[in-house]
Steps between C-alpha positions, in 0.01 A plus 500: 500500500875536497542857376227666704519693824320393817199728446432373148543138607259538792240674280526223240467232767169654609360581155574158351246355746222699327328291230555636150131477420422759769673772296292406197183506710580843640573635151170368363324642806657841438379490140148407612490779758634743241232400250231534767622846594500600133137388468410718800674799335794513743763532228795631713459217753446246221828604338682494835380150589546376142869586513549250781449201268831522308691563823345193662577288194864615504522413871354158422759448227780598739359262759498215247859573395616500863330164559648351182853619574475382860385154387786483249760598759364238743523235228863593433588494869366145532719382215472373148342169602167675523532645150649201313305173490671200653685264268341164438660191649614203292189305603273779378686521170477123436133477596272449195270790425130419518302514176234771484141385530293556188 
């Protein structure tokens, strides 16, 4: 990232290696543990653990955004040839198109 300091960049380099699905799994696990604690009449602990789910989902969203922005910046650094399809040559343009099979 261009506008980030060294600490933020190093944290993002480490966290983008974590699969996005792991945050979803942890959030669902927190909800399951919370529900189990509620069944066993441990309401304060159930509420405490249950509040982890939205935090984990927000962290997962941040992780996905960092990965997406990093992929986009890598694509721009390579150049537009990766983003724009190659132009067809004269031979390809003059070649007859095959008829679809029915």
